[in-house]
N, C-alpha and C positions, 0 to 999 in steps of 0.2 A: 655407223655401221662398223664392225670389226674388220680388220685385215687377218686373213686366215692364211695357213700355210700348211702344206703336205707333201708327202713325196705323191707322184702321179704313176710312178712305176711301182712294180711288186718288191717287196722288202727281202731280196735275195740278192747275193753277189752277181754282177753283170757287167758287161762292158760299158753300159751307160745308165745313167740314172736321170730322172726329171723331178725337180722339186718346184711346186707352184705355190704362188702367192696370187690373192686376190682380195681387193678391198681398196679404200682411199690411201693407205699407206704403201701399197704393194710397189711403185716405183721409186718412192723415197728410200725404202728398204734396199731394192735392188741396187740403185745409184751408191749408197753408202758401201754396201759389199763390194760392188764392181770397181768403186773409185773411177766412176765415170760421172761427167758433167751432163750427159743427156742420153734418153733412150727413145730413139724413134720408133714409129709404130711399125711392128714385124719384120725388124731387121735385126738378125743375131749379130752379135758383138763377141769375140773372144777376148776373154779377160782373166785377171787374177783376183779370184774372190778371197777378201780377207776380213777378218773380225778383228778388227783393230790392227795390231802389228803382225799378227799370226795369220800364215797363209792356210786357207782351208782347202782348196783346189784350184786347178786352172781349169776352165770350161767356157761355155757360152752362156749368154743371157738374153732373153728377148723380151721385149715389152708388147703389149696389146692395150691400146688405148681404149677408154669405154666410149662408145658403147659399142664398139667394134671388136668384142672379144667374147668367148664362150660364156662366161657369166652376165656380161653386159657391163661389168665393172672394170676398172684399171687391173691388168694383170700382168704378172711377170713370172717367167720361166726360167730356171738354171738347168743347163744339161751338163752333168759331171760325172766323173768316174763313177761306176755302180759298186763303189764300196759301202757297205753299211756304215763304217765309221765317217766316211764323208758325208753322207746324206744325213746322218744324225747332227753331225757338228754343224752342217750348213742351217738344218732346222733350228737347232739352239740358237744359232747366230740371228735368223730371222725373229724369233721369239724375243730375244734380247734386245730387238730394235723395235719391237710394238707389236709384233703378229701374235697371234694365238693359234694353237694346233685346230686344224679342221675336224668337224665331225664326220661322220660315214655320209658320204652323199650330199655334203654340204656345198661344195662347188656346183654340182647339178641343180640343188635347191635354188641355189641362187640364180641359175640360169632360168630356172622355171619362174621365180618370182619376178624377175626383169622382162618376161616376156619373149626370151630367146627360144624356149621349148615350151609346149604345152605338155600336160601330163602323160599323153600317149606316147610322145616322142621322148619324154624322160624314161618311160618304161623300156621303150625299143632300145635306148641308149644302153641300159642296163642287159637286154638280150644281146645286144650286139658284141658287149664286152664278153659275155659267157657264151658266145656262139661256138660250137663244136664241130659243126658240120657246114658246107657250101650251103645246104638248104635253108640252115638255120640263119646263116649270115645274109642271104638274101631277103628272107622274110624280115629281118631285123631292121636292114636297110631301108626297106620300103615303107615300113612304119617310121623310121626315123625321118624319111623324106617327106612325110606328113600325108601320105595317100589315105589312110583311115581319117585322119583329122580333116581333111577336105570333104571326104563322104558324108561325114557326120555335119559339117557346116552346110552342106547342100541339104541335108534333111533339116538342120535348124532353123534356116532362113524362112522357108515357107511356114514353118510352125509358129515362129515369131509373128510373121504378118497376119495368121490367122488368129492369134492371141490379141494383137492391136485391134484388129477388126471388132473381135467380140467384146473387150472392156471398152473400147468406143461405143458400142451399142448399148452396153451396160450404162454409162454415162449420160446417155440421152433417153434414160427410161420414161422420163415424164412427157416425152414427145413420141407417141406411139408409131408415127409416120418415119421417125429416124431411127427408133430402137428395134425395128424389125430386121431379122437377118435372112440370107438366102440359104437355108438350111440344107438344100439338096447340093448347092455349090460346095458347102462346108462338108458335107458327107463325102463327096467325091474327092475333095483335097486330102481329109483325113484318111480316107480309105488306101489312096495312093501312097501316102507317108507310112501307113502302117505295111502296106506290101512291102515297100523297100527296108523296113526294119526287119520284116520276115526274111527276106532274102539275105540282110546281112547276118541275121542269126542263124541262117544256113551256111554260113561260111566258118563256122565255129570249130567243126571238127578238123577241116581242111587246114584252118590257121594253127589249130594245135599241133599238127602233124608236121606242118612246114617249119614251126620253130621249135619245138620240143622233141620232134621224132615220133615214130610209129612204135607201137608195141606189137611185136611178133611172138606168137605164142605156139610153141610144139605141143601138138595134143593127140594122144592115142593110147592104145592098149600097154600093158606092161611088154617090155623086150620088144617093142617096135622098133627100137633102135634110136630114140629120141635124145638122148644123152650123147649117144656117138655124133649123131648129126648136129646136134646144139655145138658140141666142141668144135666141130668142122666148121660151121657156119660163123662162129665167132673168132675163129683161129686161136683157140687156147683151150687147154684141158682145164675147165673150170667146173665140168659137172663129173661125178663119180659113174664109171662104167663097169658093170659087172654081167655076167650071163645069168645070173640068177634075177628072176622077176622081183619088182617091188624094191628095188635099190634106192631109185630117187623117191624120197618121201616130201619134200618140201620144194618150192620154187627156186631157181637160180637165174638171175640176170646179170646180162653183160651188155655192154653199149659198144657199138662200133658204128662206123659211117660208111659203109660200101657206097662206090661212087659219088660221094658227096651227100649221101642220104642217111640222116641219123635214125638208127634202129636200135630199139632195145630188144633183144633176144632173151625169150623166157622159157627155160625148161620147166617141165611141169611132171608131176607124178604119174604113172600109168593109171588109166581109169578102168577099173573093173569092180564088181561085187567083193568085197572081202569083209571079214568078220573082225580082223585087227582095227583097233579105233584108231591107231596111226595112220593106216593106210587109208581109212575111211576119212580122215581129215585132210589127208593128201589130195585125195579125189575131189572133195569139195573145194579145195583152192586151185586145181587144175580147171575145174569148170568155170569158177569164178573169174580167173585169168581169160579163159578162152571166151566168156560173155564179155569181156571189157577190152579185148584185143582189137587192133585195127587190121591184123592180118592174122589167121589161123593156118599154120601147117599142118593139116591132117594127114598123120603119118599110120601108114599101115605096111606089115610085114607081109611081102609078097610070096613068101614060101609056105606062109600058113594061110588057111580058111580066113575070108572076110570077118572080122571082129563084131560087126555089126553095131560098132561104136557111131554115134552121132555127136558132133560138136554141139553145144548148146545154140540155139537160134539167136542170132545177132546181126548188127550191119556189118560186121568183119566180113572182109574178102577171104574167101577159103581157098587154099591150094591144097590140092589133092596130091599126095606124094607116095609112091609104092617104095619101100626100102628094101635092102638086102637082095638085090639083082644079080648079086653073084651066087645065088643060090636058086636051085629050080624053082619055078613059079607052081603054086599049087593049081590044080585045075578047076578050083571053084571060082576064081576070077574071071573067068570066060563068063560066067552067069551075071556078071556087073558091068553093064553097058556104061554106066555113068562115072566107072573109074578106066575107061578105056583110053582117054586123053590125059590121064594123070602121068605127071612126071615120074619118071623111074629113074632111081639113083641108088648107089651102094655108097652109104654114108662113108665108108673106109677108103674109098677112092676119090683122091683130089680132084680130078677131070668132071666127076659128077657134081661137085659142089658149085662151083661157078655157075652152070644154068639154074639151078635152083635158087642161087643168090641173086642172079639177075631178075629171075620171075617175082621175087619178094620186093626188089627195088621198084621194078615195074608196078606192082599192085599198089606200093607205098605212095608212089608218084600219082598214080591214079585217084587214090583217097584224097591226096593234097591238092587236086586239079579243082575240087568243087569251090571256088571262090569266085567274088565278082572281081575279075580282072586281077589286079594286085590287090586288091582290099579283102582284108580276112579279119576277124576277131580272133585272138590269141590267149586271152586269159579270161579266168572266171571272172573276174571284176567288170570286164568289158561285156560279157554275156549277162550278167546280173543287171547292169545299167540298161542294156538295150531291152530286155526283158521288161523291166520297169517302165520305161518310156512306152513300149507297145501296149502295155496292159493299160496304162494311162490314157492313150489315144484311143483304144478299144472302149473304155467307159465314156470318153468323150463323144466318141461316134453314135454309143447308146443314148446318150443324153440328147443328141441332135434327133434321132429318130423318136424319140419318146417325148420330145419337146419340153424336156427339162429348163427349169430356170436357166438363165444364160449365165448366173453366178456359178451353178455346178460345173457347166460346161467350160468356163474360164479356169476353174479349179483344176480340173482334169489335164487341160492343156498346159498349165503352168507346171503340173507334176512331170508330164512328159518332157517339157524343155528343162526344167532341173535335173531330170535323170541324164540327159546328154550332155548339159554343163558339168555334172559330176565327173562324166566320161572323161572329158577334155581336159578337166582341172579349172574350167571357168570358175565353179563354185564346188569345193571340195571340203569335206570335214578334215579337221588337223589330224585325226587318229589314222585316216586313210594315208594322207600325205607322209606321216611319220613311218608308216609300215611301208611305204614305197621306198623311201630315201634310205632308210636304214638297211635295205639290202645291197646297197653300193658300198664299195671300198672308199677308205678314208680319203684319198686323194682324187675322187672324183665327183 
């Protein structure tokens, strides 16, 4: 096994930088550079780091002895001044002493290969590094703690016991009194497992919102004030505002984290019948965004009659908002009882924006609450694997009810177990591993 080296901190000038070694020669290289006779486990030592007679920097060195380390191998880490020149010179010195440059995600891959992390935890580690809001941090930490892995283990255990029983009966096919299975009991067990998988699939939307944030779409007729409100909500002049209708032709996105909740605000073109092909394209994009939104802000100009516009039907939470309250209200609104509870705002008044922003945050948190305690699916890979396992269990249950040969039942059960194993990484194709680890930085 090679000894690898990389900077574990970003390649920018900073007060501090960390250079990490992992592998069989990690401690020997560190001892050589630090001119120390011994490095105890997890104790930092101040030293002068030297390559030959040349001083590289003065800093700290710490060793972690296998298997009590992140990768499960011997690890050494240097904390030095965050100069790019210092970091580069230190890495070159490590390479001169026998290390090689690490590939993207190679430290995490070694942690996975040495049983320190399963694949779900590896993905969670990447999510934690990239977390941009408190909600994302919490979701990533929960997955890193292994809550999803434990939930899947609780499903996998009973499934393996069923597989063992069925395959044992197959082995005794020549002895009918031993080969018979209790199909009703198997049906009940598989039905219960399938229900738990369906519950887990039901957490996918909540998990995505927790980790990656919610898509909040502003939807309404031209000149309803969407772009002005969009700029106010995201705190920046990102969308062009003009008194003429139809100024916005495309979608504009800005991501912020109000109250620690990650939100992508999306301004859209005004929706109306139009002859202009560009405006029609803008309407189609607005409708598509609203259809796939987590929250729709349905905006109407209360100084004009109700537009009659309706957002596309979807599972999104819809917030009705009446804008331009600085102008007299049109009498037409007295006829629309379903708008009497709408939020009334003037997009140009700061004091009106916070209540609307708070309502959006509340709607997002409500959408993110639909999970099994702290357990939730957060990635498309997770969803696909659970769907595959569920389909295999449904086929197995049909095989039981239709009294198909036990060999067919066993094959479906093994397919279900394989899907769960691919999810945690117990068995996973090399191309999936490569795709996951390539998303990490070099030093992680």
